[in-house]
N, C-alpha and C positions, 0 to 999 in steps of 0.2 A: 224764482221758481223753487219750490220746496217739494220734497217727496220723502216718503218713508221706505226704507229697505229692510227686509227681513232676512236674517241669516239663513233661515230654513229654505228660502227660495233658491239658494245656491246649492242645496243638496241634490245629488243625483237621484238618490232613492227617497221617495216621499213617504212619510210616516203619518199615521192617523193621530198619534200621540207624541208630543215632544216633551223632553225633560226640561229643556230650557229654550227660550226663544229670545233672540236679541234683535231689537228693532232700533235702527238709527235714523235720525233725521238728516237728510242731505240737503244742503242749501247751495244753489248755483250762485256763486259770487262773481260770475263774469259781469263786467261793467255794463255791457249792453242789456243784460237781463234785469238790471235795476233792483236787486235784492234789498229789502229794507235794512238788512244787516250792514250794508255799505254806508247807509246814512248814519249809523251809530258808531262805526269804527273807522276813523280817518285813515289809519295805517293800511287797513285792508282795502279801503276804497282806492287809495293811491296805488297800491300794488296792483289792484284790478285794472286801473287805468293804464299802467305800464304794460301789462300783458295785452290789454285791448289794442294799444298802439302797435305793439309788435305783430300781433295777429293781423291787424288791418293792413299793415305794410306787406306782409307775406301774401295776403289775399290779393293785393294789387300787383303781385308778381315779383316782389323783392325777395332775395335770398335771406334765409334766417340769419346767417352770419353777418349780413349787412343791416338787417332790420333791428336787431337787438341793440348794437351800440348807438345807432341813430336815435332810437326810441329812448334809450337811457339818457343821452345828451339832451334830448328834447324835454324829458321830464325834469331834469336838473334845472334847465333854463326856466321852466314853468313853475318851479318850486314843489314839484311832486316827488316825494321821497328824496328831496335834494340832499339833505345832510347824510342820510344813509348811503345814497348812491355815490356821493363824492368820497366818502370814507371807504366804501367797499366795492366800488365800481367794477374793477377787474374780476373779482371773485364772483360778483353777481352776474356779469356777462357770461362767464364760463358756466355757472350754475344754470342760468336760463337756457343757454344753448343745449346743454345736456338734457334738461327736463322737457323743454319744448320739442326737441328731437324725439325723445322717448314718447311723448304724447302723440306726435304724428304717427309713429309706428303703431301705437296701440289703437289709434283711430282706424288705421288701415286694417289691422287685425280683426276689428269688429266686422268688417265687410268680407274678409277672406275666410275666417273661421267657419261661418255657416255653410260656405260652399264646400269645405273639406269634409263635413260630416255626412 
């Protein structure tokens, strides 16, 4: 899934005339979305698979702290990011826990913020 985002859409005050407009192309690289980019970039595809495995386990009720190391070990066993994860496994586990925890908080904020305004 791809979409374009305009910086001006984030402005509180709308203007008829803009001096500069920034448009970015956003590509959803979640494994289950099947972005064409994943077919072209092995490293990104494998990272996307790792994140997919972690999220799937969490959706099935597993705690994030359990889902990450299990998914990392599974990926190593399957040859997904194996060399990178063997070399940097501990750091990656810590990084993923922090980032995915932040992502969960931001997802909750999307539902809470509109209620507060």
